[in-house]
N, C-alpha and C positions, 0 to 999 in steps of 0.2 A: 375420092377417099373422103370419108366422114370428118366433118368438122369437129376439134375438140371443144368441150363444154369448158365453160370459165367456172372455175371454182370460185371464186368472189366477184361480186359484183363491182363494177368501177364507178357506180355512181356514188356521190359524196352525200353525207347524211347533211340533209338541211340544217341550214344556219339555226333556224327558228327552233328546231328540235334540239339542237345542241343546247340552245338557251335555255329551253325549258328542262332539259335535264340538269344543268348547272343549278337552275333554281331550285328544282326538286332537293339536290344534294346539299345545297347552301341551307334551306329549311330544316333539312334532317339534322344538319350538325348543329343550328341554332337549339331545336328541340332537345337533342341529346345535352348540350350545355346547359341549357335552363332545367333539365331534369335534374343533373348533376348538382347545380347550384342550390336547388330546393331541398334536395336529399342531405346535402351538407348544412344547410341550415336547419332543417328538422333535427339533425343528429347532434348540432350543437345546442339547440332548445332543449333537446331531452337531457342531455349531459348537464346543463345548466338547472334544470327542473330538479334532476337526480341529486345533483350537489346541494341545492337548497333543501331539499326534503332530508338530506342526510344531515345537514346542518342543524334543523329543527329537532330531528330526533336526538342529535347529541346534546343540543342544549336541554332539552326535556330529561335525559338520563343524567346529566350533571345536576338538574334542578332537585330530582327525586330521589336519587340513589345513596345519598348519606341516609336518609330517613328510612328508607326502604330496606338498607342492609341491617340497620339496627333492629326494625321491628320483625324482619324475618329471623334474624338470630334469636331474638327473644320468644318467638311463636314456632321453631322448629321448621320453618319454611325456607324455600330457595329464594334468594334476592333476586336471583336473575330471571326466575319464573314470574316473580312479582313485578319486575320491572317490564318484561316482555308483555304482559297481560295489558300493564297499564299502556303501553306503546300501542299495542293492537286495538285496545278497547278504546282509547281517546283520541286516536290518530296523532299520537306524540304530542297530547295535550292542546289539540288545535280544534277538536269536537265541541259542539254547544254544550254538551253535558258537562264536558270536564270543566268548563269556565264557570263564571260567576253566572247565576246564583246558585248553581248545584255542585260544583267541584267535584263530580262523581268520575273519578278515573277508570272505574272499573264495570261500567254498566250494571250496578247492583241495583235490581228492581227492589220496590216498596218504599217505605219511608224511614227517614233516619231522625229520631227524637220528634218524631210527628211531622217533618218537613218532607216535601217531594216535589217534582215536577213530572209533566205528562209530555213524553216525546213518542215520535214515531221511531220504530226499530225493525231491523230485519230478524227473521226467525227461519231455522231449517227444520223441515218436517222429519229428518233423520234418515233420508234417502238423498239428499243433497238439493231436494227442491226447498227454494226459498219463498218467503213472502213476509208481507209489512204488517205490522198490527201498531196501534196505539198503547203504550205501557206507562206505567208509574215508575219512577225512579228516584232513588234516594237523593236528598239534596243535605249537602255538607257545609259548616260554616267555613271551611279551607280545604285544601288537596291533602295536608298533612291528616286531617279527621278520616278522609278518605282512605288512606292507606293503613291507618290503624283499623278502620270497620272491615275492611278486606281481610286482613289477618283474622278479626274476631269471627267473619263469616266461616272462613275456612277450617276453623276449630270444630264445626258440626261433624258428626257422625260420617256423612255422606262425601267428605273431604280428606278423610283420616289418611287415604292411599297417597294424598299430596304431600304428606309431610316428610321431611328428610329422614326421620328415623324409620319411617316405612317404605323408604325407596333405596334404590341403590345409585340413581343418578337422576339428575333433572329430568331427562326423558321419561322416565317411569312418571314423574308428577305431571308433566304435561298430556301423558296418555290418560292419565286419572282424571285430568280435567276435561276431556273430550266426552261428551255426553252426557257430564253433570253439571259444570259449570256453565258450558255452552252447548248449544244443539247443534253447533257447526261441525261438520263430520271431520273437516280437516284442521280443526281449532289446534290439536296437538303439534302438526306438523308446521304451523304458520308461528307458533310460539318458539319452535325450536329452531326455524330459519332466522327469526328476529334475534334470539339469545346468539347463534353463531354468527351472525352478520355485524353485529355490534360488540362482540367479545365480553357478555355481560357475566361470565362465568367468575370473573374477577371478584364479583360482589358476594359471592357466596363464600368466599374466604374471609373468616373473622378477623 
């Protein structure tokens, strides 16, 4: 009679192998835990940075909104668009150009009453490709002067489609600024996002 084959070996797993397997599992658990802790720390840091950024922007809006509303109303402009442009162009008032000695909130090039500064800036070639150049920017005695000069600039014929009387909503104005005020092909959508995020439409109401 043929002997039956054993399905399972009766040999025990060596103690050294068991120890090695346990060590590998322990290391794996430590790696997973460390990864989770790092991910949580990054998430918390990102949330804190986002919160700080939002507060900086809110403070900037509070600083310029009253003047922007009055100037926009007087010049047939959307205050929401004006404030959004100031946020985008000046990094919420944190850029070098928007502070002393230039106080240039809108990145307007050229000179103001003979005063200017030279700084590096990004340009868009119209197809989404960007490059940097050194350019001359207007220097103002104050941020208030920058707001007033912005409104005066938008009185030019090229910007007539930005005015409230020539548009049905602020989105028409932001679209009209794309390719005219800025070469950035996504300029209008960026402004719309800022307006919606910070509820800037309330400043368009007299």
